[in-house]
Chimera marker file (.cmm) of the C-alpha trace (Angstrom):
<marker_set name="trace">
<marker id="1" x="117.982" y="57.307" z="82.139" r="1" g="1" b="0" radius="0.5"/>
<marker id="2" x="121.635" y="57.541" z="81.217" r="1" g="1" b="0" radius="0.5"/>
<marker id="3" x="122.377" y="55.500" z="78.095" r="1" g="1" b="0" radius="0.5"/>
<marker id="4" x="125.497" y="55.001" z="75.991" r="1" g="1" b="0" radius="0.5"/>
<marker id="5" x="125.564" y="53.363" z="72.563" r="1" g="1" b="0" radius="0.5"/>
<marker id="6" x="128.799" y="52.528" z="70.778" r="1" g="1" b="0" radius="0.5"/>
<marker id="7" x="129.106" y="52.197" z="67.018" r="1" g="1" b="0" radius="0.5"/>
<marker id="8" x="131.746" y="52.179" z="64.309" r="1" g="1" b="0" radius="0.5"/>
<marker id="9" x="133.393" y="48.853" z="64.955" r="1" g="1" b="0" radius="0.5"/>
<marker id="10" x="134.158" y="46.394" z="62.193" r="1" g="1" b="0" radius="0.5"/>
<marker id="11" x="136.825" y="44.502" z="60.316" r="1" g="1" b="0" radius="0.5"/>
<marker id="12" x="139.952" y="46.382" z="59.314" r="1" g="1" b="0" radius="0.5"/>
<marker id="13" x="143.350" y="45.394" z="57.972" r="1" g="1" b="0" radius="0.5"/>
<marker id="14" x="146.543" y="46.022" z="59.932" r="1" g="1" b="0" radius="0.5"/>
<marker id="15" x="147.609" y="49.613" z="59.491" r="1" g="1" b="0" radius="0.5"/>
<marker id="16" x="144.045" y="50.731" z="58.867" r="1" g="1" b="0" radius="0.5"/>
<marker id="17" x="141.803" y="53.149" z="60.714" r="1" g="1" b="0" radius="0.5"/>
<marker id="18" x="138.404" y="53.208" z="62.338" r="1" g="1" b="0" radius="0.5"/>
<marker id="19" x="136.428" y="55.824" z="64.191" r="1" g="1" b="0" radius="0.5"/>
<marker id="20" x="134.269" y="54.690" z="67.057" r="1" g="1" b="0" radius="0.5"/>
<marker id="21" x="131.343" y="56.736" z="68.305" r="1" g="1" b="0" radius="0.5"/>
<marker id="22" x="129.749" y="56.801" z="71.722" r="1" g="1" b="0" radius="0.5"/>
<marker id="23" x="126.315" y="58.394" z="71.570" r="1" g="1" b="0" radius="0.5"/>
<marker id="24" x="124.926" y="59.542" z="74.888" r="1" g="1" b="0" radius="0.5"/>
<marker id="25" x="121.311" y="60.062" z="75.862" r="1" g="1" b="0" radius="0.5"/>
<marker id="26" x="119.512" y="60.876" z="79.077" r="1" g="1" b="0" radius="0.5"/>
<marker id="27" x="122.223" y="63.232" z="80.288" r="1" g="1" b="0" radius="0.5"/>
<marker id="28" x="124.290" y="66.208" z="79.189" r="1" g="1" b="0" radius="0.5"/>
<marker id="29" x="127.552" y="64.899" z="77.858" r="1" g="1" b="0" radius="0.5"/>
<marker id="30" x="129.795" y="67.735" z="79.009" r="1" g="1" b="0" radius="0.5"/>
<marker id="31" x="128.761" y="67.140" z="82.627" r="1" g="1" b="0" radius="0.5"/>
<marker id="32" x="130.504" y="63.762" z="82.548" r="1" g="1" b="0" radius="0.5"/>
<marker id="33" x="133.863" y="62.217" z="81.831" r="1" g="1" b="0" radius="0.5"/>
<marker id="34" x="133.754" y="59.607" z="79.080" r="1" g="1" b="0" radius="0.5"/>
<marker id="35" x="136.157" y="56.724" z="78.916" r="1" g="1" b="0" radius="0.5"/>
<marker id="36" x="136.925" y="54.121" z="76.291" r="1" g="1" b="0" radius="0.5"/>
<marker id="37" x="137.837" y="50.617" z="77.378" r="1" g="1" b="0" radius="0.5"/>
<marker id="38" x="138.450" y="47.365" z="75.579" r="1" g="1" b="0" radius="0.5"/>
<marker id="39" x="138.403" y="43.675" z="76.287" r="1" g="1" b="0" radius="0.5"/>
<marker id="40" x="140.141" y="41.167" z="74.058" r="1" g="1" b="0" radius="0.5"/>
<marker id="41" x="139.221" y="37.473" z="74.075" r="1" g="1" b="0" radius="0.5"/>
<marker id="42" x="140.643" y="35.777" z="77.149" r="1" g="1" b="0" radius="0.5"/>
<marker id="43" x="141.967" y="39.030" z="78.592" r="1" g="1" b="0" radius="0.5"/>
<marker id="44" x="140.860" y="41.465" z="81.237" r="1" g="1" b="0" radius="0.5"/>
<marker id="45" x="139.242" y="44.749" z="80.386" r="1" g="1" b="0" radius="0.5"/>
<marker id="46" x="141.696" y="47.636" z="80.071" r="1" g="1" b="0" radius="0.5"/>
<marker id="47" x="141.413" y="51.374" z="79.862" r="1" g="1" b="0" radius="0.5"/>
<marker id="48" x="142.200" y="52.913" z="76.485" r="1" g="1" b="0" radius="0.5"/>
<marker id="49" x="141.441" y="56.627" z="76.727" r="1" g="1" b="0" radius="0.5"/>
<marker id="50" x="139.371" y="59.129" z="78.643" r="1" g="1" b="0" radius="0.5"/>
<marker id="51" x="138.214" y="62.707" z="78.273" r="1" g="1" b="0" radius="0.5"/>
<marker id="52" x="137.215" y="64.736" z="81.296" r="1" g="1" b="0" radius="0.5"/>
<marker id="53" x="134.098" y="66.818" z="81.658" r="1" g="1" b="0" radius="0.5"/>
<marker id="54" x="134.158" y="70.598" z="81.208" r="1" g="1" b="0" radius="0.5"/>
<marker id="55" x="137.878" y="71.112" z="80.495" r="1" g="1" b="0" radius="0.5"/>
<marker id="56" x="138.189" y="68.152" z="78.144" r="1" g="1" b="0" radius="0.5"/>
<marker id="57" x="141.504" y="66.921" z="79.495" r="1" g="1" b="0" radius="0.5"/>
<marker id="58" x="142.546" y="63.664" z="77.872" r="1" g="1" b="0" radius="0.5"/>
<marker id="59" x="144.343" y="60.508" z="78.964" r="1" g="1" b="0" radius="0.5"/>
<marker id="60" x="145.688" y="57.676" z="76.829" r="1" g="1" b="0" radius="0.5"/>
<marker id="61" x="147.057" y="54.267" z="77.647" r="1" g="1" b="0" radius="0.5"/>
<marker id="62" x="150.693" y="53.914" z="76.588" r="1" g="1" b="0" radius="0.5"/>
<marker id="63" x="149.844" y="51.276" z="74.016" r="1" g="1" b="0" radius="0.5"/>
<marker id="64" x="147.624" y="53.699" z="72.032" r="1" g="1" b="0" radius="0.5"/>
<marker id="65" x="149.516" y="56.973" z="72.450" r="1" g="1" b="0" radius="0.5"/>
<marker id="66" x="150.201" y="58.557" z="69.097" r="1" g="1" b="0" radius="0.5"/>
<marker id="67" x="147.699" y="56.285" z="67.350" r="1" g="1" b="0" radius="0.5"/>
<marker id="68" x="144.316" y="56.970" z="68.981" r="1" g="1" b="0" radius="0.5"/>
<marker id="69" x="142.591" y="60.310" z="69.544" r="1" g="1" b="0" radius="0.5"/>
<marker id="70" x="139.577" y="60.929" z="71.748" r="1" g="1" b="0" radius="0.5"/>
<marker id="71" x="137.283" y="63.880" z="71.132" r="1" g="1" b="0" radius="0.5"/>
<marker id="72" x="133.818" y="65.054" z="72.032" r="1" g="1" b="0" radius="0.5"/>
<marker id="73" x="131.069" y="66.900" z="70.184" r="1" g="1" b="0" radius="0.5"/>
<marker id="74" x="128.770" y="68.293" z="72.844" r="1" g="1" b="0" radius="0.5"/>
<marker id="75" x="126.258" y="69.495" z="70.252" r="1" g="1" b="0" radius="0.5"/>
<marker id="76" x="125.824" y="65.905" z="69.089" r="1" g="1" b="0" radius="0.5"/>
<marker id="77" x="126.201" y="64.459" z="72.586" r="1" g="1" b="0" radius="0.5"/>
<marker id="78" x="128.811" y="62.104" z="71.165" r="1" g="1" b="0" radius="0.5"/>
<marker id="79" x="132.377" y="61.123" z="72.002" r="1" g="1" b="0" radius="0.5"/>
<marker id="80" x="134.656" y="59.724" z="69.325" r="1" g="1" b="0" radius="0.5"/>
<marker id="81" x="137.707" y="57.508" z="69.344" r="1" g="1" b="0" radius="0.5"/>
<marker id="82" x="139.760" y="57.859" z="66.176" r="1" g="1" b="0" radius="0.5"/>
<marker id="83" x="141.975" y="54.803" z="65.853" r="1" g="1" b="0" radius="0.5"/>
<marker id="84" x="144.850" y="54.826" z="63.383" r="1" g="1" b="0" radius="0.5"/>
<marker id="85" x="147.673" y="52.387" z="62.638" r="1" g="1" b="0" radius="0.5"/>
<marker id="86" x="145.641" y="49.516" z="63.998" r="1" g="1" b="0" radius="0.5"/>
<marker id="87" x="147.402" y="46.238" z="64.699" r="1" g="1" b="0" radius="0.5"/>
<marker id="88" x="146.332" y="42.703" z="65.596" r="1" g="1" b="0" radius="0.5"/>
<marker id="89" x="146.603" y="43.456" z="69.323" r="1" g="1" b="0" radius="0.5"/>
<marker id="90" x="143.883" y="46.101" z="68.999" r="1" g="1" b="0" radius="0.5"/>
<marker id="91" x="141.284" y="43.420" z="68.278" r="1" g="1" b="0" radius="0.5"/>
<marker id="92" x="138.726" y="43.638" z="71.088" r="1" g="1" b="0" radius="0.5"/>
<marker id="93" x="135.259" y="44.712" z="72.080" r="1" g="1" b="0" radius="0.5"/>
<marker id="94" x="135.414" y="48.426" z="72.764" r="1" g="1" b="0" radius="0.5"/>
<marker id="95" x="133.174" y="49.991" z="75.380" r="1" g="1" b="0" radius="0.5"/>
<marker id="96" x="132.488" y="53.558" z="76.375" r="1" g="1" b="0" radius="0.5"/>
<marker id="97" x="131.615" y="54.515" z="79.920" r="1" g="1" b="0" radius="0.5"/>
<marker id="98" x="130.521" y="57.623" z="81.792" r="1" g="1" b="0" radius="0.5"/>
<marker id="99" x="131.131" y="58.954" z="85.264" r="1" g="1" b="0" radius="0.5"/>
<marker id="100" x="131.909" y="62.273" z="86.919" r="1" g="1" b="0" radius="0.5"/>
<marker id="101" x="135.647" y="61.570" z="86.687" r="1" g="1" b="0" radius="0.5"/>
<marker id="102" x="137.925" y="59.421" z="84.576" r="1" g="1" b="0" radius="0.5"/>
<marker id="103" x="138.784" y="56.162" z="86.297" r="1" g="1" b="0" radius="0.5"/>
<marker id="104" x="139.212" y="52.488" z="85.565" r="1" g="1" b="0" radius="0.5"/>
<marker id="105" x="135.858" y="51.695" z="87.185" r="1" g="1" b="0" radius="0.5"/>
<marker id="106" x="133.363" y="54.087" z="85.715" r="1" g="1" b="0" radius="0.5"/>
<marker id="107" x="129.702" y="53.966" z="86.575" r="1" g="1" b="0" radius="0.5"/>
<marker id="108" x="127.624" y="53.652" z="83.377" r="1" g="1" b="0" radius="0.5"/>
<marker id="109" x="128.535" y="51.474" z="80.403" r="1" g="1" b="0" radius="0.5"/>
<marker id="110" x="127.504" y="50.845" z="76.841" r="1" g="1" b="0" radius="0.5"/>
<marker id="111" x="127.181" y="47.368" z="75.368" r="1" g="1" b="0" radius="0.5"/>
<marker id="112" x="130.286" y="47.595" z="73.217" r="1" g="1" b="0" radius="0.5"/>
<marker id="113" x="131.306" y="47.419" z="69.590" r="1" g="1" b="0" radius="0.5"/>
<marker id="114" x="133.631" y="44.800" z="68.121" r="1" g="1" b="0" radius="0.5"/>
<marker id="115" x="136.842" y="45.802" z="66.384" r="1" g="1" b="0" radius="0.5"/>
<marker id="116" x="138.652" y="43.068" z="64.474" r="1" g="1" b="0" radius="0.5"/>
<marker id="117" x="142.050" y="43.695" z="62.945" r="1" g="1" b="0" radius="0.5"/>
<marker id="118" x="142.842" y="40.969" z="60.474" r="1" g="1" b="0" radius="0.5"/>
<marker id="119" x="144.531" y="40.491" z="57.135" r="1" g="1" b="0" radius="0.5"/>
<link id1="1" id2="2" r="1" g="1" b="0" radius="0.2"/>
<link id1="2" id2="3" r="1" g="1" b="0" radius="0.2"/>
<link id1="3" id2="4" r="1" g="1" b="0" radius="0.2"/>
<link id1="4" id2="5" r="1" g="1" b="0" radius="0.2"/>
<link id1="5" id2="6" r="1" g="1" b="0" radius="0.2"/>
<link id1="6" id2="7" r="1" g="1" b="0" radius="0.2"/>
<link id1="7" id2="8" r="1" g="1" b="0" radius="0.2"/>
<link id1="8" id2="9" r="1" g="1" b="0" radius="0.2"/>
<link id1="9" id2="10" r="1" g="1" b="0" radius="0.2"/>
<link id1="10" id2="11" r="1" g="1" b="0" radius="0.2"/>
<link id1="11" id2="12" r="1" g="1" b="0" radius="0.2"/>
<link id1="12" id2="13" r="1" g="1" b="0" radius="0.2"/>
<link id1="13" id2="14" r="1" g="1" b="0" radius="0.2"/>
<link id1="14" id2="15" r="1" g="1" b="0" radius="0.2"/>
<link id1="15" id2="16" r="1" g="1" b="0" radius="0.2"/>
<link id1="16" id2="17" r="1" g="1" b="0" radius="0.2"/>
<link id1="17" id2="18" r="1" g="1" b="0" radius="0.2"/>
<link id1="18" id2="19" r="1" g="1" b="0" radius="0.2"/>
<link id1="19" id2="20" r="1" g="1" b="0" radius="0.2"/>
<link id1="20" id2="21" r="1" g="1" b="0" radius="0.2"/>
<link id1="21" id2="22" r="1" g="1" b="0" radius="0.2"/>
<link id1="22" id2="23" r="1" g="1" b="0" radius="0.2"/>
<link id1="23" id2="24" r="1" g="1" b="0" radius="0.2"/>
<link id1="24" id2="25" r="1" g="1" b="0" radius="0.2"/>
<link id1="25" id2="26" r="1" g="1" b="0" radius="0.2"/>
<link id1="26" id2="27" r="1" g="1" b="0" radius="0.2"/>
<link id1="27" id2="28" r="1" g="1" b="0" radius="0.2"/>
<link id1="28" id2="29" r="1" g="1" b="0" radius="0.2"/>
<link id1="29" id2="30" r="1" g="1" b="0" radius="0.2"/>
<link id1="30" id2="31" r="1" g="1" b="0" radius="0.2"/>
<link id1="31" id2="32" r="1" g="1" b="0" radius="0.2"/>
<link id1="32" id2="33" r="1" g="1" b="0" radius="0.2"/>
<link id1="33" id2="34" r="1" g="1" b="0" radius="0.2"/>
<link id1="34" id2="35" r="1" g="1" b="0" radius="0.2"/>
<link id1="35" id2="36" r="1" g="1" b="0" radius="0.2"/>
<link id1="36" id2="37" r="1" g="1" b="0" radius="0.2"/>
<link id1="37" id2="38" r="1" g="1" b="0" radius="0.2"/>
<link id1="38" id2="39" r="1" g="1" b="0" radius="0.2"/>
<link id1="39" id2="40" r="1" g="1" b="0" radius="0.2"/>
<link id1="40" id2="41" r="1" g="1" b="0" radius="0.2"/>
<link id1="41" id2="42" r="1" g="1" b="0" radius="0.2"/>
<link id1="42" id2="43" r="1" g="1" b="0" radius="0.2"/>
<link id1="43" id2="44" r="1" g="1" b="0" radius="0.2"/>
<link id1="44" id2="45" r="1" g="1" b="0" radius="0.2"/>
<link id1="45" id2="46" r="1" g="1" b="0" radius="0.2"/>
<link id1="46" id2="47" r="1" g="1" b="0" radius="0.2"/>
<link id1="47" id2="48" r="1" g="1" b="0" radius="0.2"/>
<link id1="48" id2="49" r="1" g="1" b="0" radius="0.2"/>
<link id1="49" id2="50" r="1" g="1" b="0" radius="0.2"/>
<link id1="50" id2="51" r="1" g="1" b="0" radius="0.2"/>
<link id1="51" id2="52" r="1" g="1" b="0" radius="0.2"/>
<link id1="52" id2="53" r="1" g="1" b="0" radius="0.2"/>
<link id1="53" id2="54" r="1" g="1" b="0" radius="0.2"/>
<link id1="54" id2="55" r="1" g="1" b="0" radius="0.2"/>
<link id1="55" id2="56" r="1" g="1" b="0" radius="0.2"/>
<link id1="56" id2="57" r="1" g="1" b="0" radius="0.2"/>
<link id1="57" id2="58" r="1" g="1" b="0" radius="0.2"/>
<link id1="58" id2="59" r="1" g="1" b="0" radius="0.2"/>
<link id1="59" id2="60" r="1" g="1" b="0" radius="0.2"/>
<link id1="60" id2="61" r="1" g="1" b="0" radius="0.2"/>
<link id1="61" id2="62" r="1" g="1" b="0" radius="0.2"/>
<link id1="62" id2="63" r="1" g="1" b="0" radius="0.2"/>
<link id1="63" id2="64" r="1" g="1" b="0" radius="0.2"/>
<link id1="64" id2="65" r="1" g="1" b="0" radius="0.2"/>
<link id1="65" id2="66" r="1" g="1" b="0" radius="0.2"/>
<link id1="66" id2="67" r="1" g="1" b="0" radius="0.2"/>
<link id1="67" id2="68" r="1" g="1" b="0" radius="0.2"/>
<link id1="68" id2="69" r="1" g="1" b="0" radius="0.2"/>
<link id1="69" id2="70" r="1" g="1" b="0" radius="0.2"/>
<link id1="70" id2="71" r="1" g="1" b="0" radius="0.2"/>
<link id1="71" id2="72" r="1" g="1" b="0" radius="0.2"/>
<link id1="72" id2="73" r="1" g="1" b="0" radius="0.2"/>
<link id1="73" id2="74" r="1" g="1" b="0" radius="0.2"/>
<link id1="74" id2="75" r="1" g="1" b="0" radius="0.2"/>
<link id1="75" id2="76" r="1" g="1" b="0" radius="0.2"/>
<link id1="76" id2="77" r="1" g="1" b="0" radius="0.2"/>
<link id1="77" id2="78" r="1" g="1" b="0" radius="0.2"/>
<link id1="78" id2="79" r="1" g="1" b="0" radius="0.2"/>
<link id1="79" id2="80" r="1" g="1" b="0" radius="0.2"/>
<link id1="80" id2="81" r="1" g="1" b="0" radius="0.2"/>
<link id1="81" id2="82" r="1" g="1" b="0" radius="0.2"/>
<link id1="82" id2="83" r="1" g="1" b="0" radius="0.2"/>
<link id1="83" id2="84" r="1" g="1" b="0" radius="0.2"/>
<link id1="84" id2="85" r="1" g="1" b="0" radius="0.2"/>
<link id1="85" id2="86" r="1" g="1" b="0" radius="0.2"/>
<link id1="86" id2="87" r="1" g="1" b="0" radius="0.2"/>
<link id1="87" id2="88" r="1" g="1" b="0" radius="0.2"/>
<link id1="88" id2="89" r="1" g="1" b="0" radius="0.2"/>
<link id1="89" id2="90" r="1" g="1" b="0" radius="0.2"/>
<link id1="90" id2="91" r="1" g="1" b="0" radius="0.2"/>
<link id1="91" id2="92" r="1" g="1" b="0" radius="0.2"/>
<link id1="92" id2="93" r="1" g="1" b="0" radius="0.2"/>
<link id1="93" id2="94" r="1" g="1" b="0" radius="0.2"/>
<link id1="94" id2="95" r="1" g="1" b="0" radius="0.2"/>
<link id1="95" id2="96" r="1" g="1" b="0" radius="0.2"/>
<link id1="96" id2="97" r="1" g="1" b="0" radius="0.2"/>
<link id1="97" id2="98" r="1" g="1" b="0" radius="0.2"/>
<link id1="98" id2="99" r="1" g="1" b="0" radius="0.2"/>
<link id1="99" id2="100" r="1" g="1" b="0" radius="0.2"/>
<link id1="100" id2="101" r="1" g="1" b="0" radius="0.2"/>
<link id1="101" id2="102" r="1" g="1" b="0" radius="0.2"/>
<link id1="102" id2="103" r="1" g="1" b="0" radius="0.2"/>
<link id1="103" id2="104" r="1" g="1" b="0" radius="0.2"/>
<link id1="104" id2="105" r="1" g="1" b="0" radius="0.2"/>
<link id1="105" id2="106" r="1" g="1" b="0" radius="0.2"/>
<link id1="106" id2="107" r="1" g="1" b="0" radius="0.2"/>
<link id1="107" id2="108" r="1" g="1" b="0" radius="0.2"/>
<link id1="108" id2="109" r="1" g="1" b="0" radius="0.2"/>
<link id1="109" id2="110" r="1" g="1" b="0" radius="0.2"/>
<link id1="110" id2="111" r="1" g="1" b="0" radius="0.2"/>
<link id1="111" id2="112" r="1" g="1" b="0" radius="0.2"/>
<link id1="112" id2="113" r="1" g="1" b="0" radius="0.2"/>
<link id1="113" id2="114" r="1" g="1" b="0" radius="0.2"/>
<link id1="114" id2="115" r="1" g="1" b="0" radius="0.2"/>
<link id1="115" id2="116" r="1" g="1" b="0" radius="0.2"/>
<link id1="116" id2="117" r="1" g="1" b="0" radius="0.2"/>
<link id1="117" id2="118" r="1" g="1" b="0" radius="0.2"/>
<link id1="118" id2="119" r="1" g="1" b="0" radius="0.2"/>
</marker_set>
C-alpha cells in the first residue's frame, strides 16, 4: 500500500529555514512524481513544488522560487523540501503527494506537517 509520511515541520522565526521530508513506503519512489502542497488557515490548498519521476524535472510556485528547493533521495525513498528565508505567509500545513505526473490534483497524500513562522 502506497504511504507517504511528512516530517520536519515546526516553529521557526522569519528568515529562518526548515527542511521537510516526505518518506515513501509501499512503492518505488523514482517511479512517481512527488509534489509538495500547503494549506494555510482559511485558505485553499496550493501547489508549492513538484519533482517528476525518472528525469527529476522540478517545478516551483512563483511565491517560493529562489527560496525553496525540492530534491529526492531514491536510496532513502524520501523527497525533501528545503525552505529558506521563511516568512509569515509560509505558515501552513504542508503535504506531500504522489502520482505518475506532477499536477494540482495528485492521487496519494500524506497527512501533513505544520510549519509555523512566527517571531
